[in-house]
N, C-alpha and C positions, 0 to 999 in steps of 0.2 A: 469742493465741500470740505470743511475742516473735520479732522478725525476727533472723536470724543476723547476727552481726557481720561486715560485708564484709571487714574486715582480718584476720579469724581464719584459721587454717590447720588442716589436719587433724592435730591433735596425735597421733592414733593412728598415722598413717603416719610421723610424725617419730620417735616412740618405737620403732616397728617397725624402721625403718632403723637407728637407733642400737643396738638390741638385736642385730640381725644383724651389725653391724660389730664389736661387742664379742665375739660368740661365734665369729666366723669371719673370720680375717684376710683371706682371699680376697675376702669380701664387702666389706670395708672398702676394699681396693684397687679393686674393681670400681666401687663407688659414687663413689670419687674420680675414676677414669678416665672415668666418665660425666658428670663435671662438677659433682658436689655440692660446695657451699661453705657455710661457716657462715652467711653472710648469707641463704641460701635458707630457713633455719629461722626461724619466727616466735617460738617460745618462747625467751626468753633463757637458760634453763637448758639447753635442748637445743643452742643455739648454742655455749655454753661447752663442753659435752661434746664436740661435734664438733670444736671447735678443739683440744681435748686429744687426741682420737683421731688427727687429722691430724698433730699434732706428734709423737706416738709413732711413726706410720708413717714420718715423715721421718727420725727418729732410728734407724730400724731395729728398733723395739721393737713387739711384738705388743700392741695395746691391750686392756685388760681393766678390770674394776671396781676392782681394787686399785690399779693405776697411776693411774687417774683420781682415786680418793679421795686418794691421796698427793699428787697434783699440786694439787688444789683445796682440800684441808683448810686450808692456811695462809692461803688467800685469803678464807675465809668472813667475812662482816661487811659493813660499809658499802661500797657500790659494787660488790659481787659479786652474782651471781644468788642465792646462798644466804646468809642472814643467820647461820645457825648450822650446825654440823656435822651436827645432826640433820636439817636440811632437805636437806643434800647427800646424806646416807645414804638418806633417803626417796626422793629423785629417782633415785638409782642403782638402788634396789630396784624402783621403778616401771618403769624401762627394762629391767632384767634379767628381770623377771617377765612382760614383754610377750611373748605368743606370736606368733612371726613365722615364716613359711615362707621358706626360702632361694629358692625358685622365684619368689616374689612380690617380690623386691628391686626389679625394674624398675617394676612397678605402684606400689609404695610411693614410689619416687623420682619417678615421673610425678605422683603426687598432690601431693607436696611442692613440686615445681617449678611445677605449675599454680597452686597457692595463692600461690607467690612471684610469679609473673607477674601474677596478679590484684591482689595488693597493690601491685605496681609501677605497674600501669595506673591504679588508683584514686588513688594518691599523685600521679601525673603529672596526672591530671584535676583534682584539687584545686589543684595548683600552677598549672595553666593558667587555671583559673577565677579564682584570686587575681590573676594577671597581667592577665587581661582586665579585671577590675574596676579594676586600677591604670592602665589606659590603654595597655597594650602593643599595638603595631600588629598587625593581623590576619595579615599575611604572616609576621611573626615567630612568632606563635602557631601557625600552620600548620606552620612549619618545626620548632618544638619538639615539636609533637604527632606529626609523622612520625618524628622521632628517638626519641621515647619509645616509640612502637609498635615500632620496630626493636629497641631495647634490650630491651624486654619479651619479644619473640618469640625472642630468642637464649637465653633461660633455658629450655632444653630438655635432656633427657638425650640427649647425642650421643656417639657413639664417635669418638675422635680419628682424624683422617685421617692414617694412617701413610704415610711415604714408601716408594717402591719402592727396591730396591737400585740400580737404574739411576740414580734421582734422587740417591741418596747419593753414588754414584761420580761423577756429573756435577758435583755441587757441589764435591767434593774436587778434581777436575781444574781447575775454574774458579778455585778458590782458589790452587792451585799455580801456575797460569799468571799470576794477578794478583801473587803474591809474586815470581815470576821477572821480571816486567815492572816491578817497583817500585811497583805500584798498591795493594798491600796488605802488611801486615806478617805475618811468620810467627808462629806461636804458640810456637815453641821458645824457651826461655829459656837462654842460654849460662851455664854455671857458672864460667867463667873458668879452668878447668884444662884445658890444651890436649888432653892425651891422653884425658881423660874426655869432653870435648865431642865428640871425634872418634868416640867409641864409644857414648855414652849421650845420648839426647835427652829433656830434661825439657820437657814442654809445659804450657801453661796448662790448669788443670783436673786436673793429675796429683797424686796422693797418693804420695809417695816415702818409703819407710822407709830409714833409715840405721842399720844395726846393727853392734855391735862389743862385744868384751869390754873391761873397764877398761884404761886406759893406752894405748889405740890412737889417741887424739886425736879422739874424736867431736865434742866441743864446738868445738875449734879448726877442725876440718874444716867444720862447719856455719857458724861465723863467717866463715871464708874464703869460702865460697860466698855467704853473705849480702852480704859486702863487694863481691864481683865483680858480683853481680846489681844491687846498688844503683848501682854505677858505670856499668853498661852498659845496664840494662833498665828501671829504675824503682824506686820506693819498696818497702821490705820491712819486715817486723816480725819481731823475734826474741823469742820467749817462753821465758824461762828459769825452769823450775820448780826446778832444782837449786840455783841461786845467787841471792842477793839482789843488789840494784843495786850496793852497795859492793863486794861480793866480785867481781862481774863487772868493775867498773871497775878494781879492783886487778889483776886478771888481764890486762886490756887494757894497763895501764901496764907491768906486769912484762915483757911479751913484746916491747915496743919500747924498753925502758929500755936505757941505755948505761952499762956499768960500774957501780962501787959508788956509786950515786946517793944512798943513805941517809945517807952521811957527807960528801957534797960538794954544796954548793948549785949550783955551776956544772954538775956532771954531771947533777944532778936537773933543772936547767933545760933542758939539751940533750935529756934523755930526754923531758921534757914536750913539747918542740917536735917530737920525732920521733913521739910518740904522736898529737899533734894533726894532723900532716901526713897521717897515715893516715886519720883519722876525721872531720876537720872538714868540715862541709857535706854529709856523706853522708846520704841520706834513709833512715836505719835507725831505726825506733822500737823501744824496749826495754820489755818488760813483764815484771817480776819479781814482780808481786803476784797475778796470776791463777793459782790453784793447781788448781782443779777443771776437769773437762772442759767444763762449761757456761760457766765464766768464761773459759777460753781461747778457746772458740768465739765467745763474745760479743765478746771483745777483738779477735779477728781480723776479725770482721764489721764492727765499728766502724772499724778501720783501713782496710778496703776502702772503706767509705763516705766517710771523711774524707780519707784520704791516697791512695786509689787504688792500694794495694799490688799488686804483681805476684807476690809470693812471701812466704811466712812460714815460720819455723822453730820447732819446739817441742823443747825439751831438758829432760826426755825423757819418753816415754810412761808408763813404769812408776811414775814419781813423781807423776803426776796423780791427784787424787782422782776416782774414777770412781763413777757411780751403782751402787748395790748390785744384785747379781743372785744367782742361785743358786750361782755359783762364781766364783772369780777368772778362770778361763778365759772364762766368759760375760761378765764385766765388760769384759775386754780386747776381746773380740769385738764387743760393742756399741759400745765407744769407737772401734774401728777403722772400723766401718761409718759412724759419725757423722763421723769425720774425713775419710773418703773422700768422703762426700756434701758436706761443707763445701768441699773443694777444688773439686769440680765446680760447686757452686752459685755460688761467688765467682769462678770462672774464674782461679784462682791456682795456682802450684806450691806445694804444702804439704809441707815436709820435716819428718819426725818421727823423732827419734832414739829408739832402743830398745836395751835391754840384751839380750845373748844368753845362752843357757843355760850354766850352769857345766859341763855334761857335756862341752862342747868341750875343757875343760882335761884331761880324762882320756884324750884321744886321743894317739896317738904324735906326736912332734915334727913330723914331716913331714906330718901330717894335720890340723893345727890351723887351716887356712884355713877360714873359716866357710862354711856352706851353709844352704839354706833350712830344713832340719830343725832348725837351731839357734835359730830364732826362738822367743823365750821366751813361754810361757803360752798361745799361741793360734795354731792353723793358719789362723784367720780373717785374720790379718795378711797372710799370703802371698796369700790369695785376693783381698783388697780392694785391695792396693797395685798401682799402675800401674808402679812401679819399686821394686826392692830393691837397695840398695848395702851391701856389707859392707866394713869397714876391717880391714886386717891388716898388722902390722909384724913381720917375722921376728925382729928384734932383741929383742923382748919375751920370746921363748922361746929365743933363741940369741944370747948376748952376743957371739959371734964371727961374727955374720952379715957377709957380705962388703960389703953396702950398708946400713949401720945407719940411714941417713936415708930409705930408700925406704919409701913408704907404698903398699900395694897396695889399690886400690879394686875389689872383686869385684862385677861387675854380675851379680847372681844372677837378676834378672828385669827385663825391660822389654817393655811391650806392643807397642811400635812399633820393635823392633830386635832384634839378635842377643844372646842370652844362653844360657848363662853365658860370660863373658869378663872380662878384667881390664884396668884402666887403672892407670897408675903416676904418682906425683908424689913430692914431697919434703916431709918433715916431721921436725923435730927438737924434741922437747918442751923448752920453756923458752927457745927461741930464735926465736920467730916463728910464722908461720902456714903453711898449706899452699901450696906453690909448684910450678911446673913443674920437672921433672927437667932 
């Protein structure tokens, strides 16, 4: 009778776990909260499937066979767990057909983690034996053996130790006192518009929607905020899906140009100097090539890793290519969840411009100030956002408005402040950026 492979694991338990996670989203979250990670699985196919399931959960998508098949189909071949699409299909069928009881999730997980601990101990023993044969000192071997035992023992299904509300409040108080005493920095990122900063607090980790109808100055508002954050708080990234690099550059030049520069070299030179005085040396990265949700998210993650950005702006949501879903509303909802998670994960303020419903135009002149119900295509946007700002210029609907340069910023939602309320600033299309009144 052949001896069992000491490095093998209970494949049946692995398949049972994956089957439960695909059939029941709550089971997937429970297994994740109990500490299950891909490297706990011994079978490379199962590890890949679990990586896909966890990626779907992170994106706010319920994992299932179809999403996993679509995710891994392009990867079949050399270097992947499946050499062909048929192998991938057969693997998914084996998992799907596995009969697993929801009540046995914890025992399945215990079996998987016990096998993972066993493999870890055996690998550590083999490594220690090799080091002993290589002449490593006994004290060092003992130290490594003790650490290996501790590491292996930590691979158990454990419920996260959640803090009490008293502990949460205590930490907040300690942080506030440290900020007041100059021992720590606050997480609030000033936006550089005096009245808005007095009434709206954007904190690191916040996902902030900026909505408006056309001609309200969405792009210039966002550029103005990006400029001020870059000057006062740190590097930022601006993702423009609406404009290519040259079009954005032409707009930057036009708004700081002085006089009829196109027919006068001297005027053009002065205009160029004015433009460069504003933007030279500012830590603002521009990405006009990322068009899909995945590309934008990846670009912002890279900017966080390489430049340490404190904020990012996306212009704008409805122009992004989004993963397909059963409806446009569901596509936008999924994108919103992923963007909110991205802001929290990277600990940045993420500003996302969005277009508002045309129905707003049908309201009477005095009732055109945007409200939350005007968010286009998905109520999920309102739910996910930490802050919602609407831009409104009365002059767009009333050419005789008494203050044509006034831009009203409607604070429709903020988790840590008063809403609704309005802040005011100055903006005139074609003659610069948003400034204080």
